Backbone as CSV, one residue per row, in Angstrom:
resi,resn,N_x,N_y,N_z,CA_x,CA_y,CA_z,C_x,C_y,C_z
1,MET,100.054,103.732,82.911,99.836,104.029,84.308,101.164,104.033,85.067
2,ARG,102.006,103.058,84.792,103.263,102.972,85.529,104.115,104.209,85.309
3,GLU,104.224,104.621,84.053,105.078,105.769,83.751,104.487,107.064,84.290
4,GLU,103.178,107.191,84.229,102.522,108.424,84.663,102.531,108.584,86.177
5,LEU,102.330,107.496,86.896,102.187,107.577,88.347,103.430,107.144,89.123
6,LEU,103.979,106.014,88.767,105.076,105.467,89.557,106.392,106.209,89.369
7,LYS,106.715,106.556,88.144,108.006,107.191,87.899,108.155,108.498,88.672
8,PRO,107.195,109.434,88.610,107.350,110.662,89.407,107.398,110.392,90.910
9,PHE,106.598,109.437,91.375,106.599,109.106,92.803,107.942,108.522,93.222
10,ASN,108.443,107.554,92.446,109.699,106.881,92.794,110.899,107.819,92.728
11,GLU,110.820,108.856,91.904,111.916,109.826,91.832,111.981,110.706,93.075
12,LYS,110.854,110.876,93.742,110.783,111.784,94.895,111.094,111.112,96.226
13,VAL,110.868,109.820,96.324,111.002,109.153,97.619,112.346,108.434,97.736
14,SER,112.664,108.047,98.950,113.890,107.297,99.215,113.818,105.920,98.557
15,ALA,114.974,105.299,98.384,115.046,104.011,97.688,114.199,102.933,98.360
16,TYR,114.175,102.910,99.679,113.421,101.847,100.359,111.909,102.065,100.293
17,LYS,111.456,103.259,99.899,110.030,103.542,99.791,109.492,103.366,98.368
18,ARG,110.370,103.094,97.425,109.945,103.007,96.026,109.053,101.803,95.789
19,ILE,108.120,101.995,94.894,107.211,100.917,94.495,107.861,100.187,93.329
20,HIS,108.079,98.881,93.496,108.739,98.098,92.464,107.762,97.246,91.659
21,ARG,106.692,96.819,92.285,105.739,95.943,91.609,104.314,96.334,91.927
22,ILE,103.476,96.149,90.936,102.036,96.319,91.112,101.371,95.097,90.498
23,HIS,100.485,94.498,91.237,99.718,93.363,90.733,98.252,93.752,90.772
24,LEU,97.616,93.716,89.620,96.199,94.009,89.529,95.427,92.699,89.479
25,THR,94.298,92.686,90.144,93.485,91.480,90.164,92.007,91.860,90.165
26,ASN,91.214,90.972,89.622,89.764,91.150,89.647,89.145,90.458,90.853
27,GLU,89.959,89.687,91.552,89.465,88.925,92.696,89.391,89.806,93.949
28,GLU,88.570,89.375,94.866,88.478,90.041,96.166,89.754,89.778,96.951
29,LEU,90.291,90.800,97.591,91.495,90.628,98.395,91.157,89.892,99.692
30,PRO,92.080,89.058,100.173,91.801,88.286,101.390,91.720,89.188,102.619
31,ARG,90.662,89.011,103.370,90.439,89.831,104.561,90.040,88.951,105.736
32,THR,90.277,89.474,106.941,89.839,88.783,108.149,88.341,89.019,108.318
33,ARG,87.755,88.387,109.293,86.316,88.600,109.508,86.025,90.004,110.026
34,LEU,87.068,90.706,110.503,86.902,92.100,110.918,87.127,93.079,109.777
35,GLY,87.496,92.551,108.604,87.676,93.388,107.428,89.096,93.877,107.202
36,LYS,90.031,93.420,108.016,91.427,93.828,107.828,92.067,93.008,106.707
37,LEU,92.931,93.644,105.957,93.609,92.990,104.857,94.633,91.978,105.379
38,GLN,94.607,90.776,104.835,95.565,89.736,105.227,96.785,89.844,104.316
39,ARG,97.712,90.709,104.697,98.874,91.013,103.859,99.749,89.794,103.589
40,PHE,99.829,88.880,104.534,100.684,87.708,104.354,100.201,86.803,103.223
41,LEU,98.941,86.932,102.798,98.402,86.124,101.709,98.547,86.791,100.342
42,LEU,98.948,88.069,100.323,99.032,88.795,99.058,100.119,88.243,98.134
43,ALA,101.241,87.811,98.691,102.318,87.258,97.859,101.833,85.996,97.141
44,ASP,101.098,85.156,97.848,100.567,83.940,97.227,99.557,84.285,96.137
45,LEU,98.744,85.298,96.370,97.759,85.730,95.387,98.457,86.244,94.131
46,ALA,99.533,87.000,94.298,100.287,87.520,93.148,100.923,86.379,92.360
47,LYS,101.483,85.386,93.061,102.082,84.238,92.376,101.020,83.456,91.613
48,GLU,99.871,83.304,92.215,98.770,82.577,91.578,98.326,83.288,90.308
49,ASN,98.225,84.626,90.359,97.838,85.392,89.177,98.896,85.284,88.082
50,LYS,100.170,85.270,88.470,101.244,85.176,87.477,101.223,83.819,86.785
51,THR,100.971,82.739,87.522,100.906,81.421,86.882,99.687,81.332,85.973
52,THR,98.603,81.996,86.329,97.429,82.041,85.458,97.775,82.762,84.171
53,GLN,98.514,83.866,84.270,98.942,84.596,83.077,99.863,83.743,82.225
54,GLN,100.760,83.007,82.847,101.721,82.201,82.103,101.027,81.132,81.284
55,THR,99.993,80.533,81.837,99.286,79.506,81.080,98.457,80.129,79.968
56,ALA,98.030,81.388,80.132,97.216,82.046,79.124,98.061,82.562,77.956
57,ILE,99.325,82.923,78.219,100.172,83.520,77.192,101.225,82.508,76.762
58,LYS,101.127,82.074,75.544,102.131,81.180,74.970,102.616,81.815,73.669
59,ILE,103.916,82.052,73.580,104.496,82.636,72.379,105.509,81.660,71.818
60,ASP,105.298,81.262,70.591,106.220,80.353,69.918,107.125,81.161,68.993
61,ASN,108.038,81.889,69.615,108.962,82.719,68.869,110.354,82.464,69.432
62,PRO,111.313,82.051,68.612,112.642,81.742,69.142,113.347,82.952,69.759
63,VAL,113.109,84.144,69.229,113.732,85.353,69.792,113.173,85.617,71.183
64,TYR,111.852,85.476,71.340,111.244,85.658,72.659,111.806,84.641,73.646
65,GLU,111.930,83.396,73.212,112.463,82.349,74.092,113.891,82.668,74.538
66,MET,114.718,83.185,73.628,116.096,83.537,73.967,116.133,84.675,74.985
67,LEU,115.309,85.701,74.754,115.257,86.832,75.696,114.724,86.399,77.055
68,ALA,113.689,85.577,77.049,113.123,85.100,78.312,114.146,84.263,79.082
69,ASN,114.910,83.444,78.388,115.947,82.642,79.049,117.033,83.527,79.640
70,PHE,117.406,84.597,78.922,118.414,85.519,79.450,117.904,86.186,80.730
71,VAL,116.666,86.664,80.705,116.097,87.337,81.878,116.004,86.369,83.049
72,GLU,115.582,85.149,82.795,115.481,84.147,83.863,116.855,83.823,84.449
73,THR,117.883,83.801,83.598,119.242,83.554,84.076,119.735,84.706,84.941
74,GLU,119.452,85.934,84.513,119.903,87.115,85.254,119.197,87.250,86.600
75,LYS,117.923,86.946,86.633,117.119,87.169,87.835,116.906,85.916,88.666
76,GLY,117.473,84.814,88.278,117.264,83.597,89.056,116.072,82.832,88.545
77,ASN,115.092,82.604,89.382,113.961,81.763,88.995,112.761,82.554,88.487
78,ASN,112.887,83.862,88.251,111.784,84.640,87.690,111.486,84.183,86.268
79,GLU,110.220,84.026,85.951,109.849,83.727,84.588,109.322,84.998,83.965
80,ALA,109.890,85.370,82.833,109.513,86.611,82.160,108.312,86.376,81.252
81,LEU,107.371,87.288,81.323,106.201,87.259,80.452,106.285,88.433,79.484
82,PRO,105.646,88.342,78.335,105.689,89.450,77.388,105.038,90.723,77.936
83,THR,104.197,90.583,78.928,103.525,91.751,79.507,104.320,92.393,80.638
84,ASP,105.444,91.795,81.038,106.243,92.313,82.142,107.012,93.564,81.730
85,HIS,107.067,94.518,82.640,107.891,95.712,82.447,109.303,95.372,82.907
86,ILE,110.297,95.799,82.137,111.679,95.379,82.411,112.179,95.863,83.764
87,GLU,111.740,97.037,84.211,112.200,97.559,85.494,111.237,97.228,86.622
88,HIS,109.959,97.454,86.407,108.992,97.326,87.496,108.677,95.877,87.838
89,ASP,108.448,95.053,86.826,108.062,93.663,87.088,109.260,92.729,87.232
90,LEU,110.271,92.938,86.404,111.409,92.028,86.398,112.559,92.495,87.271
91,GLY,112.568,93.770,87.637,113.618,94.293,88.496,114.979,94.331,87.826
92,LEU,115.011,94.598,86.527,116.270,94.617,85.795,116.838,96.021,85.642
93,THR,116.621,96.869,86.611,117.116,98.236,86.521,118.625,98.267,86.338
94,LEU,119.353,97.526,87.141,120.805,97.534,87.067,121.341,96.601,85.993
95,CYS,120.521,95.726,85.465,120.973,94.751,84.472,120.689,95.198,83.033
96,LYS,120.226,96.437,82.859,119.909,96.886,81.508,121.143,96.933,80.619
97,ILE,122.283,97.275,81.184,123.515,97.323,80.394,123.915,95.924,79.949
98,SER,123.811,94.959,80.848,124.141,93.586,80.453,123.139,93.058,79.425
99,LEU,121.879,93.458,79.531,120.884,93.067,78.538,121.228,93.669,77.180
100,GLN,121.583,94.941,77.159,121.953,95.601,75.904,123.186,94.933,75.284
101,THR,124.164,94.618,76.106,125.370,93.944,75.621,125.035,92.573,75.060
102,TRP,124.183,91.842,75.753,123.781,90.512,75.294,123.046,90.612,73.960
103,ILE,122.153,91.598,73.807,121.432,91.786,72.545,122.408,92.111,71.427
104,ASP,123.350,93.005,71.697,124.346,93.357,70.685,125.155,92.139,70.252
105,GLN,125.588,91.325,71.211,126.408,90.162,70.898,125.603,89.058,70.209
106,THR,124.365,88.865,70.636,123.557,87.768,70.105,123.007,88.075,68.721
107,PHE,122.498,89.293,68.556,121.818,89.638,67.317,122.623,90.573,66.412
108,GLY,123.760,91.052,66.905,124.598,91.927,66.095,124.017,93.303,65.872
109,LEU,123.248,93.806,66.842,122.619,95.114,66.713,123.492,96.171,67.358
110,LYS,123.584,97.308,66.722,124.327,98.443,67.270,123.449,99.678,67.141
111,ASP,123.701,100.659,68.036,122.946,101.916,67.967,123.312,102.701,66.723
């Protein structure tokens, strides 16, 4: 879905209009009694869903742990999940070169 819909849209619009994250939920979105969306509560809802995902997904793989630690170091306090997209969810668009360099240095991989 991200590649089919977001990529063509993001290529056409200005940088400040680009969609960087999408959070899907099965829960009802918070609304006022008049039915208006309570946008200020959406960030908390997204964080809550991410912590639910984190507790559901546990990977005991040293390579995954190393990559997740690198991403967390690059992005600050973001915790990387195996389901995260490197550009859309983690925001590593500009850090892809440093990620590639780190992989090459850590694992000795070359193109």
